[in-house]
C-alpha positions as CSV (number, residue, x, y, z in Angstrom):
1,X,-51.1,46.3,-10.8
2,X,-49.7,48.5,-7.9
3,X,-53.4,50.3,-6.9
4,X,-54.9,48.0,-4.5
5,X,-58.6,48.6,-3.2
6,X,-59.1,49.6,1.1
7,X,-62.4,48.7,2.3
8,X,-62.8,49.8,5.2
9,X,-65.5,52.1,4.2
10,X,-67.2,49.2,3.0
11,X,-68.3,48.4,6.9
12,X,-67.7,51.7,8.6
13,X,-68.4,55.6,8.1
14,X,-64.8,56.1,8.0
15,X,-61.7,59.0,7.3
16,X,-61.8,62.9,8.7
17,X,-62.9,64.0,4.7
18,X,-66.0,61.0,5.0
19,X,-69.5,63.2,5.2
20,X,-71.4,60.1,3.9
21,X,-72.3,56.9,5.8
22,X,-70.7,53.4,4.8
23,X,-71.0,52.5,1.1
24,X,-74.1,51.5,0.0
25,X,-74.3,47.3,-1.7
26,X,-75.2,48.3,-4.5
27,X,-72.2,50.8,-5.2
28,X,-70.0,48.0,-3.6
29,X,-70.9,45.8,-6.6
30,X,-69.9,48.5,-9.1
31,X,-66.9,49.1,-7.6
32,X,-65.7,46.0,-7.6
33,X,-66.2,45.0,-10.8
34,X,-64.6,48.1,-11.8
35,X,-61.5,47.0,-10.1
36,X,-61.5,43.7,-11.2
37,X,-61.9,45.1,-15.2
38,X,-59.1,47.2,-14.5
39,X,-57.0,45.2,-12.6
40,X,-56.7,45.8,-9.7
41,X,-55.3,42.6,-7.6
42,X,-55.1,43.2,-3.7
43,X,-58.3,43.7,-1.7
44,X,-57.4,44.9,2.1
45,X,-60.3,44.2,4.8
46,X,-60.3,43.5,7.9
47,X,-62.3,41.6,11.1
48,X,-62.6,44.8,12.8
49,X,-63.4,46.8,9.6
50,X,-67.7,47.0,10.2
51,X,-69.6,45.0,8.4
52,X,-66.3,44.4,5.3
53,X,-65.9,41.4,5.3
54,X,-70.1,40.6,5.6
55,X,-70.3,43.0,2.4
56,X,-67.5,41.5,0.1
57,X,-69.2,38.1,0.6
58,X,-72.0,39.4,-0.5
59,X,-70.9,41.4,-3.4
60,X,-67.8,38.9,-4.9
61,X,-68.4,36.3,-7.7
62,X,-68.2,33.1,-7.2
63,X,-64.8,33.2,-9.4
64,X,-62.7,36.5,-9.1
65,X,-58.6,37.2,-8.9
66,X,-58.7,39.1,-6.3
67,X,-56.2,38.6,-3.8
68,X,-57.7,39.3,-0.3
69,X,-55.8,40.7,3.2
70,X,-57.6,40.8,5.9
71,X,-56.5,40.9,10.1
72,X,-56.8,39.4,12.8
73,X,-58.6,40.7,16.4
74,X,-56.4,43.2,18.3
75,X,-56.0,41.0,21.8
76,X,-54.4,43.9,23.7
77,X,-52.5,41.9,26.0
78,X,-49.3,41.9,28.4
79,X,-49.1,38.1,26.6
80,X,-50.7,35.3,24.5
81,X,-52.5,32.9,26.6
82,X,-54.5,29.8,24.9
83,X,-57.7,32.1,25.7
84,X,-56.3,34.4,22.5
85,X,-55.2,31.5,20.4
86,X,-58.2,30.5,20.4
87,X,-60.3,33.9,19.7
88,X,-58.0,34.0,16.6
89,X,-58.6,30.9,15.7
90,X,-62.5,31.8,15.9
91,X,-61.8,35.2,14.3
92,X,-59.9,33.3,11.2
93,X,-62.5,30.7,10.7
94,X,-65.8,33.5,10.7
95,X,-64.0,36.2,8.3
96,X,-63.4,32.8,6.0
97,X,-66.7,32.2,6.8
98,X,-68.4,36.1,5.9
99,X,-65.6,36.2,2.8
100,X,-67.0,32.8,1.4
101,X,-63.5,32.0,0.5
102,X,-61.7,28.3,1.5
103,X,-58.4,30.9,1.7
104,X,-57.2,33.8,1.6
105,X,-54.1,35.7,0.0
106,X,-52.3,36.9,4.0
107,X,-53.2,37.4,7.1
108,X,-51.7,40.5,9.0
109,X,-51.7,41.4,13.0
110,X,-53.4,43.7,12.6
111,X,-51.7,45.3,16.3
112,X,-47.8,45.2,16.4
113,X,-47.6,44.7,19.9
114,X,-50.0,41.5,20.0
115,X,-46.8,40.0,17.9
116,X,-44.2,42.2,21.0
117,X,-45.8,40.6,24.0
118,X,-44.8,38.0,26.4
119,X,-45.6,34.4,24.2
120,X,-46.3,36.8,21.2
121,X,-44.8,33.8,19.5
122,X,-47.9,31.9,20.0
123,X,-49.2,33.9,17.7
124,X,-47.3,34.2,15.1
125,X,-46.7,30.3,15.6
126,X,-50.2,30.0,14.4
127,X,-50.3,31.9,11.8
128,X,-47.4,30.0,10.1
129,X,-50.0,27.0,11.0
130,X,-52.5,28.9,9.0
131,X,-49.6,29.4,6.3
132,X,-48.7,25.2,6.6
133,X,-52.2,24.6,6.3
134,X,-53.3,26.0,2.6
135,X,-55.3,28.6,4.1
136,X,-53.2,31.7,3.5
137,X,-50.3,32.5,1.4
138,X,-48.5,35.0,3.7
139,X,-48.3,35.8,7.4
140,X,-47.8,39.6,8.1
141,X,-48.6,42.8,10.1
142,X,-49.6,46.2,10.1
143,X,-47.7,49.2,11.2
144,X,-47.3,52.0,12.5
145,X,-43.8,52.8,12.8
146,X,-39.9,52.1,12.6
147,X,-39.6,51.4,16.0
148,X,-42.6,48.9,14.9
149,X,-40.9,46.9,12.0
150,X,-37.9,47.1,14.1
151,X,-38.9,45.0,17.1
152,X,-41.0,42.9,14.8
153,X,-38.2,41.9,12.5
154,X,-36.0,40.8,15.1
155,X,-38.5,38.8,16.8
156,X,-40.7,36.9,13.8
157,X,-40.4,35.7,10.1
158,X,-42.8,38.0,8.4
159,X,-43.7,37.6,4.3
160,X,-45.8,41.6,4.2
161,X,-46.2,44.2,6.2
162,X,-48.7,47.0,5.9
163,X,-47.7,51.0,7.1
164,X,-48.6,54.0,6.2
165,X,-46.7,56.7,3.9
166,X,-48.0,59.3,2.5
167,X,-47.1,63.0,1.2
168,X,-46.9,64.4,4.4
169,X,-45.3,61.2,6.7
170,X,-41.9,60.0,4.8
171,X,-40.7,59.0,8.3
172,X,-39.9,55.5,6.8
173,X,-38.7,56.2,3.8
174,X,-36.5,58.7,5.6
175,X,-35.0,56.1,8.3
176,X,-34.7,53.5,5.6
177,X,-37.4,51.4,6.7
178,X,-39.1,50.8,3.3
179,X,-35.4,49.4,2.2
180,X,-34.9,47.4,4.9
181,X,-37.5,45.3,4.4
182,X,-37.2,44.9,1.0
183,X,-33.5,43.5,1.2
184,X,-35.3,41.6,3.8
185,X,-38.0,40.0,1.1
186,X,-40.5,41.8,2.9
187,X,-43.7,42.5,0.4
188,X,-44.8,45.8,1.5
189,X,-48.9,47.1,1.4
190,X,-48.8,51.4,1.9
191,X,-52.0,52.2,3.5
192,X,-53.1,56.1,5.1
193,X,-52.1,57.1,1.3
194,X,-54.5,60.2,1.4
195,X,-54.2,60.7,4.9
196,X,-57.7,59.4,5.5
197,X,-58.7,62.2,3.3
198,X,-56.9,64.9,4.8
199,X,-54.6,65.8,2.1
200,X,-58.0,65.7,-0.8
201,X,-59.6,68.3,1.2
202,X,-59.9,72.1,1.0
203,X,-58.1,74.9,2.6
204,X,-61.8,75.8,4.3
205,X,-62.5,72.3,4.9
206,X,-59.9,71.4,6.9
207,X,-60.5,70.9,11.1
208,X,-59.4,73.1,13.0
209,X,-57.2,70.7,15.1
210,X,-54.7,70.8,12.0
211,X,-55.0,74.4,12.7
212,X,-50.5,74.0,14.3
213,X,-49.9,72.7,10.1
214,X,-52.1,75.4,8.5
215,X,-49.0,76.7,7.2
216,X,-47.4,73.8,5.8
217,X,-51.1,72.8,3.6
218,X,-51.3,76.1,2.0
219,X,-47.5,75.3,0.9
220,X,-48.5,72.0,-0.8
221,X,-51.5,73.4,-2.2
222,X,-49.4,76.4,-3.7
223,X,-46.5,73.4,-4.8
224,X,-49.7,71.8,-6.6
225,X,-51.0,74.9,-8.4
226,X,-47.4,75.5,-10.1
227,X,-46.8,72.1,-10.5
228,X,-50.5,71.7,-12.6
229,X,-51.0,68.6,-10.5
230,X,-54.2,68.2,-8.4
231,X,-54.8,67.3,-4.9
232,X,-55.5,63.8,-6.1
233,X,-52.5,63.7,-8.9
234,X,-50.1,64.8,-5.9
235,X,-51.2,62.6,-3.2
236,X,-50.9,59.8,-5.2
237,X,-48.4,59.9,-8.1
238,X,-46.1,61.2,-4.9
239,X,-46.8,57.3,-3.4
240,X,-47.3,55.7,-6.5
241,X,-43.3,56.5,-7.2
242,X,-41.7,55.2,-4.3
243,X,-40.4,52.4,-6.0
244,X,-40.3,50.1,-2.4
245,X,-44.2,49.9,-2.6
246,X,-45.5,46.6,-3.6
247,X,-49.3,47.4,-3.4
248,X,-50.7,50.4,-2.7
249,X,-54.2,50.5,-0.9
250,X,-56.7,52.8,-1.5
251,X,-60.2,53.1,0.1
252,X,-63.2,55.0,-2.2
253,X,-66.9,55.6,-1.0
254,X,-68.2,55.5,-5.0
255,X,-67.1,53.8,-8.1
256,X,-66.7,57.7,-9.6
257,X,-64.0,58.0,-6.8
258,X,-62.2,54.8,-8.1
259,X,-62.2,55.9,-11.4
260,X,-61.2,58.7,-10.9
261,X,-57.8,57.7,-9.1
262,X,-57.5,54.6,-11.7
263,X,-56.9,57.8,-14.5
264,X,-54.5,59.6,-12.8
265,X,-52.8,56.7,-11.5
266,X,-49.9,57.1,-14.4
267,X,-48.8,60.7,-13.0
268,X,-45.6,60.3,-11.6
269,X,-44.3,63.1,-8.8
270,X,-40.7,63.1,-8.1
271,X,-40.3,61.7,-4.2
272,X,-37.4,63.7,-4.3
273,X,-38.7,66.7,-4.4
274,X,-41.6,65.7,-2.0
275,X,-39.6,65.1,0.6
276,X,-40.0,69.1,1.5
277,X,-43.6,68.5,3.0
278,X,-42.6,65.5,5.1
279,X,-43.4,66.7,8.8
280,X,-42.3,64.4,11.7
281,X,-45.2,65.3,15.0
282,X,-47.2,62.0,15.4
283,X,-50.0,63.8,16.5
284,X,-50.8,65.2,12.8
285,X,-49.7,62.3,11.2
286,X,-51.3,59.2,13.3
287,X,-55.0,59.2,12.9
288,X,-55.7,57.3,16.1
289,X,-54.0,60.1,18.2
290,X,-56.0,62.7,16.5
291,X,-59.0,65.0,19.0
292,X,-61.7,66.3,16.4
293,X,-64.7,66.2,18.7
């Protein structure tokens, strides 16, 4: 199945539209059971997602068919040295322990700049060592933009890239970078499908920070209504229709939310028609730049 399950909500209070706390353990169990029974196979987590790995380790059955993806800690260093490599090794071993797994599907470098720093090759070689030892099947990186994709591909071998795509953020489609990754044989996982919930929020609940695109949001809502689509159908249908994407990572707080997503996943939306809703301003598209307080 193309849908994968993001688990940041299991460990953190996450998302512009999330008015509650992190997902309770009992609800995580319900979500995972539904995901498994529906054929979802990818679980996306990270060492930096609060208690997410711990919660998954307590909630997953001993035997399961999920392919688990986790991430390295953000090193934020100008040059990779022995200390940073040891941090990565310790973090990965901790991830295996918390998740109660002998091996994982993929380990992503959480911060692309770590691979691009001086001696970034040492970090990649460490991940390749994990792969050679059978601790992971794939090595990858999480990116935000085209420049990072170009720079990482020029220096490192990659099996998998995780990146943002949604109705408003179509930059990597327009630039041809999704096609470039597929030509290189790279598996693509897409995140930020709902732009942290912004694309699903009622117009009157949108934070004041997004005033510059309020008219754009209204235009998008008008299209949805005229097409007879819900906000969920339009947003999810768009990314599911992008052919280069191997897995679409969605996050939920309840099993009911996941059930709603599963019910509409087969409603495709013309990706070319949706190009009219693309934006380019990083301040609106990249949550790390948002100033909501």
